[in-house]
Phi, psi and omega in degrees: 000302186242136177290172180284088180222160186281061178269354176245151174298151178299132181295139181243326180272160177300322179299312180295323177297320178293321179291320176295320176297322178297317177305310183295311186289319179296320176297320185282322189223359179091166182288313185298324183279354182265119182263163176299320179300317179296318179300315181295318180296314181295325181277343183073035179232168180275163176294329175299321177295322178301308184285348171291324184263333184225128182292336184199172174297324178298319178297323175297319180298317177297312180296327180294319177297319179294318180296318178299317180298312183293322182291310181290325178300318179294322179298311182288327179296332182267003185289147184297337183299338179296339184279349180295137181287326183275126181297329177295319177296327178292318178296313180293327177295323176299313180295320178300320178296317179299321178296315182297332182281350183273091180213147179082191180291160185303327182290348180270348181227358184286169186266128179295315180295317179297322178293313183295317186293330177296330182274323194240013186298338176257339186261342179218102180293329181294315179290320178304313182295320180294321178291322175302313181296323180294311184290315181289330176296321176297320178295315182299331181296340181263351188297318182298316179294322178294318179298317179294321179293321178295318179297320181289321185277335184079014180297138183244161173082006179224161177235156178299320180296314180295320179292323178297319176296321180299319177302314179294323179298317180292317180298310180297321177296322178297322177297318180296315178298321179297318178295320179294323180290310182067174174069198187290341184271354187301309183295322179297321178295317178295319179299320180300319180296320179287333174293323173298318178299318179298316179297322178300313181292324176302315179292315183297320190262001175276117182307131179087352183259334186290000000 
């Protein structure tokens, strides 16, 4: 979702340091390949500190999805596209921001929740549910603007809820394609998919065109 940029305050507690280390390591190598020892080393804390804050690695995974949601949610909530008067401009502005964030290797912009749920959706119901809440929560944040844009455009046969899920499906799919591509072309491939999404919304939300 968000590249490695200072959109969050610098972590000060051992818990936050572990969660920040989790964001980095899960993006780089996945949840299964990330050990408690690696998390502690990356965070600069002891294993005792880890188990003081998290009963298990699974508990860390659940907390990591929640932390990712709150961090990225705050980032998008403060984005300038919210200031546009026209709801269609707000929807397109959101997609434009997502496109702008796609830079560098896939591990610098991919989604922590999306990465974890692909690995553990059958082995950890707790992490699966936390990742579900993270991804669908991100979708719900766009629903009001989509509903206003649909009302303004008169587009029929679609709902704000369904379109918000579609946005997440395209974004998550773009991350997967970028990971599969690898190398210098990964971000460009993901951007292309979101540019297709933008064109779809332009057509859908332009009165008389849908």
